[in-house]
N, C-alpha and C positions, 0 to 999 in steps of 0.2 A: 645830699645838700640840704635837704629839708630838716635833717637833724640839727644842721647849724643854723639855718634860717628858715624858718616856716613860710616864709613870704617868697623863697626861692623857687624857680620853675622857669619854664620856657614854654614858647607858642612856635607856631610855624603857619606858613600858608602856601598854598600850591601856587607857583608862579608861572609853570609851563606843564600841560599836559601832552605826552607824545602818544597819539594812537598807535597801536600795534597794527600789525601788517597780518594780512590773511588771504594770501592769493590762493585759490583751490590749486592743489599739485597736478590737476588734469586740465589746468586752464592752458591756452594755446602760447602764451609767454612761457610757461613754466616747460611746455613741451619744446618750444624752440631753443630754448637756453640748455635744457638737457641734452637735447640734439648736438648744440654747437660746442658743449663742453666734453661730450662723450659720457656723461653722466647718467644713471639710470634712477637716481633718487633726489629727493628733494629735502630741505632740513629748516631748522630754526635756529635761532641765537637769541641770547638774552642781553641784546644791548640796544640803545637807542638810535634812531636814525629818522631823517625826515621823510622816509618812505612810506611810513603812515599817512602822513598829510596828503601824499601823492593819491594812494589809495582811497582816502577820503573823499578826495575830489573825484573819483570816477576813472582814474587813471593806473590801469595794472602796473604793479612795480613789483621788481626783484632787485636785492642788492646782491651784487658780487664782484669779487676783484681779486686781485694776487695777494700772495701771502696768507698767513694764519693770524686770526683774531688774537691769539694769545701772544703774537710778537708786537701787536699794534699798541701805540700809545704807551710804550714802555722806555725807559732810559736808554736803553740798549736797541731800539726798534731798527728793525732791518728786514730788507725783503731779498729773496736770493735772486739772482739774475735768470736763474730758470723759470721763476715764477713770473717775472716780468715777460721773459720771452713767450710763455703760455698765454700770458694776458695778450700780449700783441697778436698773437695767432687767433685768438677769439674774437677780438675787436675786427680783424681782416675778414674772418669767416661772418661775423654779424654785417659788417658792412657790406659785404658781397651779396648775401641773403636778402638784406633790405633795398639794395639797389637794382635788384632784378628786374 
């Protein structure tokens, strides 16, 4: 565009910065979630969530849920019933664990 008009350009400003999350994999919350899900690993993803704000406030935070992120926020977004059933079982185990 500068070849057409040397005054052409753009500017930007950061309106919101979302802090990343960095809960250590050996944190007691990570251990609890691994136990309740039957998973032996933790992972990271490259998308934004309010979880970083909670961590910044000193609240240990993990983001988890049914389905796969590749299916989320798509025109044909869907979650298999089996994933919802697994999520329901997870929430029941979490509730049982936290109300003991």
